[in-house]
C-alpha positions as CSV (number, residue, x, y, z in Angstrom):
1,M,83.6,80.7,124.2
2,A,87.0,79.5,122.9
3,N,88.4,76.3,124.3
4,T,92.0,76.2,123.3
5,K,94.9,78.5,124.5
6,S,95.5,79.6,120.9
7,A,91.8,80.5,120.4
8,L,91.8,82.5,123.5
9,K,94.9,84.4,122.3
10,R,93.2,85.0,119.0
11,L,90.3,86.6,120.8
12,R,92.6,88.9,122.7
13,S,94.5,89.9,119.6
14,A,91.4,90.3,117.5
15,E,90.0,92.7,120.1
16,R,93.1,94.8,120.1
17,R,92.9,95.0,116.3
18,R,89.3,95.8,116.4
19,L,89.9,98.8,118.7
20,R,92.8,100.0,116.6
21,N,90.7,99.6,113.4
22,R,87.9,101.5,115.0
23,M,90.1,104.4,115.8
24,H,91.5,104.8,112.3
25,K,88.0,104.4,110.8
26,G,86.5,106.9,113.3
27,R,89.2,109.5,112.6
28,A,88.7,109.3,108.8
29,R,84.9,109.4,109.2
30,T,85.2,112.6,111.5
31,A,87.6,114.3,109.2
32,V,85.4,113.7,106.1
33,K,82.3,115.0,107.9
34,K,84.2,118.1,109.2
35,A,85.4,118.8,105.6
36,R,81.9,118.2,104.1
37,L,80.3,120.5,106.6
38,L,82.8,123.3,106.0
39,I,82.2,123.0,102.2
40,E,78.5,123.2,102.7
41,A,79.0,126.2,104.8
42,G,81.0,127.8,102.1
43,K,84.2,128.4,104.1
44,L,86.7,127.9,101.3
45,E,90.1,128.2,103.2
46,E,89.0,126.2,106.1
47,A,87.4,123.6,103.7
48,R,90.7,123.2,101.8
49,E,92.6,122.5,105.0
50,A,89.9,120.1,106.2
51,V,89.9,118.2,102.9
52,R,93.6,117.8,103.1
53,A,93.3,116.4,106.6
54,A,90.4,114.1,105.4
55,V,92.4,112.8,102.5
56,S,95.3,112.1,104.8
57,A,93.1,110.2,107.2
58,L,91.5,108.2,104.5
59,D,94.9,107.3,103.1
60,R,96.1,106.2,106.5
61,A,93.0,104.1,107.1
62,A,93.5,102.4,103.6
63,E,97.2,101.8,104.2
64,K,96.4,100.0,107.6
65,G,93.8,97.9,105.8
66,V,90.9,99.3,107.8
67,I,89.1,100.3,104.7
68,H,89.7,99.2,101.1
69,K,92.0,101.4,98.9
70,N,89.2,101.9,96.4
71,N,86.8,102.9,99.1
72,A,89.3,105.6,100.3
73,A,89.8,106.7,96.7
74,R,86.1,107.0,96.0
75,R,85.5,109.1,99.2
76,K,88.5,111.3,98.3
77,S,87.1,111.8,94.8
78,R,83.7,112.8,96.0
79,L,85.1,115.2,98.6
80,M,87.4,116.8,96.0
81,Q,84.4,117.1,93.6
82,R,82.5,119.1,96.3
83,L,85.5,121.2,97.0
84,N,86.0,122.0,93.4
85,Q,82.3,123.0,93.0
86,L,82.8,125.4,95.9
87,E,85.9,126.9,94.4
88,R,84.2,127.4,91.0
89,A,81.3,129.0,92.7
90,A,83.5,131.4,94.7
């Protein structure tokens, strides 16, 4: 356990940041999963909207520094590849 006042304050602020980061990361993960499931189900219109939401959530997480910008870019790229495959098949 921390001894100094400043270290105790850092613990409190780190906990607040952790919870905030977790929220952004969780939203992004949920959006990506939803989009992926809709793509796999072959629901084109719903998948397009879900991918748009997932891209937005990933961008927001990257902007906040929760995930690295290249990590967000890679995940968006993979999601778009799957969506494009579905569109070509339809």
